[in-house]
N, C-alpha and C positions, 0 to 999 in steps of 0.2 A: 293834858288838854291840847297841846300842840299836835300830838299824834292823831287825836280824834279829828282835829281841824284838817289835817293833811289828808286823812282818809276820806272825809266828806268832800274835799276839793277834788281829789282823784275820782271819786264816784261821779261827781257832777260833770267832769270832763269826759269820762267814759260814757256817761249817759247821753251827753250831747252828741258825741260822735257815733253813737250806736243808732241814732234815729235815722229812718229812711228819708232821704232827701228826694223830693219829687221834682223832676226837671220838666220844663215845658218841651214838647216835641218840636222838631223843626217845622212840621206842617202847621201846628198851632201857632207858632211864632210868626209865621208868614201870613196865615189866615186871620189871626186875631192879634195883630201887632199892637193894639192899644193896651194890651195887658203886659207888654214888655218894656222894661226900662232900657233905653238905648244908651248903654255905657260903652266904654271902649272895647269891652269884651263881654260876650254872653255865652252861657253854657246851655247847650240844648241836647235833647235826646234824639238820636237817630234810631227810630223804631225798626228800621230795616235790619239793623245788626244789634239792636238793644245796647248801644254804647253812647256815652255822653261825650260830646266834642266841644271844644272851645271855638267860638267864632269871633274873630277880631275885625274891627273896623277896617275897611279897605277903601283907600282913597285913590288908588291907581286907575288907569284906564283899561277897561276890558277890550279885547279885540273887537273890531267892528262887527264881525260875523258871530260874536258870542255874547249872549245876554245872561243875566243872573239865572242859573239853572235850578235854583232852590236845592242844590245838593252841595257843591263846593262853594258857590257864591249864593247868598240869600239876600233878599231885600226886605228890610224892616223899617217902616216909616220913611221910606225914601233913602235910607242909608244902606249901602252894600257892606255885607260882612263876608269874610272868607274863612272857611273851615281850616283849622290848624291840624296838620297831620304830617307825619314823616313816613317815608317809604312809598309803597305802591298804592295805586288807586283801586278801591274795592268795587267790583261790579255790583254788589248788593246795595251799596250806597245809592245807586241809580235806579233801584227798584227791581232788579233781577232776583227771583226767588230761589231758583235751584231746587224746586220741589218736583220736577218732572211733569208738572201739569200746566202751569202757566207758560205763555210764550215770553221768553226772556230776551229775545233779540233786541227789543227797543232799549231796555236798560243797558245791555252790553254795548250797543251802538252809541248811546249817549255818553258812556264812559270813554269810549274811543274818540268821540268828537271833542270831548274836553281835552284829552291828551293832545289831539291834533292842534287845537287852538293855542296850546301853551308849549309847543315845540317838543312834544314827545314825553316818554316815560313808560312805566310798566303797568298794565292792567292785570290785577290779580283776580282770578275767578276761584272763589273758595270751594270747598267740598260740596258736592251736590250734583243733581241731574238737571241740566239746563236745556229746555226745549226751545228750538229756534225754527221759525217758519220761513226764514229766508237767510241768505248768506250774511255772515258778519264781515263788514267791509273795512279794510285798513287802506286808506288812500294817501297817507302821509308817512314820511320816513321817521325813524327813531321811536316807533311805538312797538313795544313788546307785549306779549300775552303769556301769562303763566298760570298754572293751576296748582293744586296740592298733590298731584300725582295721577298716574293713569288709572288707578283704581278708585280715586276719590273724586276728581273733577271730570264729569262726562257731559259732553255736548251732544244732544240728540237732535239731528238735523232732518227737517222735512224737505230741504232743498240742498244747495251747496253748503259746505261747512264754513271755512274761513277763506276769504279772498284777499290776497296781499297784492296791491297794485299801486304802489307809490311810483308813478310813471317816471322812468329815467332818473330816479334818485338813488343815492346810496343809502340803503335802509339802516344798516348796522343795528339790527334788532333781532329778537329771539321769540320763537313760539315753542313752549315746552310744558312738560308735566301735566298733560291732559289727554283725554280720549275724545275722539271725534267719530260719531257713529251716524251712518245714514240709514236709508230705507231701501237700498238697492234700486233707486229710481234712475231711469235712463238719463244719460248726459249730465250726471252730477259728479262732483269731486269733493273730497274731504278737505284738501288744501290746494288752493290755486295760486300760483306765482305768475303774475302777468306783468312783464317788464319789471320784475322785482330783483334787486341786486343785494348781495351781502346779507342774506337772512341765515340765521342759525335755527334749524328745526331739529329738536332733539327731545328724547324721552316722550315719545308720542305713540298712541295706539289709534290707528285709523281703520275703520271697517265698514263694509256694506255700502259702498259707493260704486258708481260706474268706473271711476278712476280714483285711486287713493290720493296720490299727489300728482298734480298736473302743472308743468312749467312751460311757458312760452316766452322766448327771448328773456330768459331769467339767467343772470350771470353771477358767478362767484357765490353760489349758495352752498351751504353745508348741511347735509341731512345725515343724522347719526343717532344710534341707539333708539331704534324705532321698531314698531310692529305694524304690518299692514295685512289685513285678512279679508276674505269674502268679497273681493271686488272683481270687476271684469279684468281690469288692468291695474297692477299695483302702482307703478310709477311711470309717468310719461314725460319726457322732455323733448321739446322740438323748437324749430325756428330760431336757431342761433343761441341756444342755452349753453353758453360756454363756461368752462372751468368750474363746473359744479361737481361736488363729491358726494357719494352715497356710501356710507360706511356703517358697519356694525349693526345690521338690522335683520329682520325676519319678514319675508313675504310668503304668505301661504294661502291655499284655498282660493286662488284667483281663477276665474273661469277661462281666461285666454292667455295673458302674458304677465310675467313677473315685472320686468323692467323693459320699457321700449325707448330706444334712443333714435331720434330722427333730426338730422341737421344740427347736431350738438357735439360738445366735447365733454365727456363724462369720465370721472374716476370712480370706479365701483370696486369696493374692497370689503372683504369679510361680511358678505351678505349671504344669508341662508334662504334659498328659494325652493319651496316644496309644494307638492300637491296642486300643480297647475292643471286645470280641467281639460275637457275634451271638446270644447267648442271650436268651430272653424270660422274664419273671417275672410271671405272672398279669395279663397284659394290657398292661403298659407295657414299652417296649423299653429296651435298655441305653443308657447315655449317659455323657458326660464328668462332668457334675455334676448330681445330682438334688437339687432343692430341694423338700423335701416339707412344710416348714412355713415356713421363711424368716423367722423372727423376727429382724429386723434383721441380715440376712446381707449381706456385701459381697464381691464377687469382682472383683479388679482385676489387670490385666497378666498374664493367663493365656493359655496356648496349648493349644487342644483340637483334636485332629486324628485323622482316621480312626476315627470313631465314628458310629453312626446318628443319635444326638441329641447336640448340644453341651450344651445346658442343658434339663433336664426340670423343669417347674413343676407343682406338685400342690396347693398350698394357699396360704392368705393369708399375708401378711407384708410387711415393708418390706425390699425387696431392691434393691441397686444392683449392676449389672454394667457395668464400665467398662474400656475399652481392652483388649479381649480379641480374640484371633485364633482363628477357627474354620475348619477346613479339611476338606473331603471327607466329606460325610455326606448324610443324607436331610433332617433338620430341624436348623437352627441352634439355634432356641429353640422348644420344643414344650410345650404344655399336655398333661399326661399323664393327666388325668381328664376326665370329661364334665360336671362341675359348674361353676358359676360360681365363679371365684377372686376374692374381694374383697380383693385385695392392693394394694400400691403398688410397682409394678415400674418401675425406671428403667434404660434401655439406652442407654449412651453410647459413642461412638467404637469400635464393634465392626466387625470385618472378617469377612465371610463368603465363603469361597472354595469353589466347586463344591458348593453345596447345592441340593437340589430346591426346598425352601421355607426361607426364612430365618427367618421368624416364623410359627408356627402357634399363635395364642393366641385362639381364637374366643370364649371366655367369660372372658377375663381382664379384670378391671375395674381402672381407674386405672393405665394403663401410659403410659410416655413414651418414645418412640423418637426419639433426637436426630438432628440432621443429620449427625453424625459417623459414623453407621452406614452402611456401604457393602458392596456385593456385587460379586464378581468371578467370572469363569469360571476353569476350570482352567488356561487359557493366560494368565491375568493381566489380561484385558480387563474393564473395569468394566461392570456391568449394573445394571438396576433391582432394588431389593430386592423379593422376593416375600413379601408379608405377607397372612396370613389372620387377620383380627381384626375386632372390632366397632368401627366408627369412633367411635360415640358414647361408648364407654367409655374412650377414650384420646386421646393427642395425638401426631400425627406432625409432626416438624420436619425440613424438608429445605431444600436450597439449590436455587433455580431457576437453570438454566444459560442462558447466552446465547453468541453467537458471539464477541463482543469480549473477554469475560473468562470465566474458569472459572465464576464464579458471580455472581449479581446481588444477591439479597436472601434473607433467611431467611423462610420462609413456613410457616404452619400448615395451609395448604390442600393436601390430598393430591391433586394432579392426575395425575401419572404413574401412581400406584399404585391409582387408583380401581378398576380392573378386578380387582385382586387382593384387595380388601377386601370382606368380607361382613358383613352386618348380622345 
């Protein structure tokens, strides 16, 4: 009999726990609060994500600019309750659908505004396609945005993508793990850094904008592990965007320029720039990297291929270009204005494959072309570098060859290239 009683007891317990418990939704709790018992804690269903959350009485003061949003904070019979959760804030809590049809910008913006009111945090955008009719704005520091990966979280933008502009603040925040796609609309950008400092932008795919990433007076930002495609210009930094690094990325199928530096200090390393188009812009041709000011810019270990100009030089600056491979174009390095460039340019260990002219720098002052710079035909046969430059303005260093050994001594005397150098 004891065994039978135990079996019946276990059956009753199992039966009780197997019943579906119907929870009141957040919306019903707010709209029909008379049906809710206002205890210290209530459990409500978030229909946006089909999950039940505990909401606990909140007796603190909300920021003056922030009212109960009916998402994190809800008002039931005059009592404010706060959602209990750990980790990141979910964009879908605020009404974003991610179905590729509805305009999701309002929900995403509400989530960001919540984080701004409570001193930052991370907005999580789950797997889905999010349509946005205007730019997502981040105006406060310490707010990060992350998705589930570039193949899972996609933001389809009808205007700009994400604008990061916490004016003159140290952001210490990250944007990562998502794709940002435009419609090739003029004057749009996928990511805009306006007076934005200390952002980490990584694991991103950006495509179909006028400019992929645009920075102005943006300092100490790190861009890495990225893909930018089908834009007019891949990356542009200007107006004192100092100490920004661009590493480990791919820029392809841009119609004009891969990376443009103007009045900034950049560190560019391990970036693959390919298939830059044939459009012209007021006299200078498209290119892989356009250095328009070059204030202490370094480019190392990059691969630039299938573009008319590998590097375009336009103004003074301290520039180091080291260990870069350039393939298939008209000019490897080209001065793109007609004025004297009083810069300090150092070219080390560069490989030029199938260029008509490797260096066209007729009025570039203080240049140094090291012995490590070599030119090859499309079949891989080594050939002499073709250089158009003023000899007295720079230094050529090359290795003299002999029959016994591959090289003999380093020499500053430009013997082989004399016919290609103009004064």
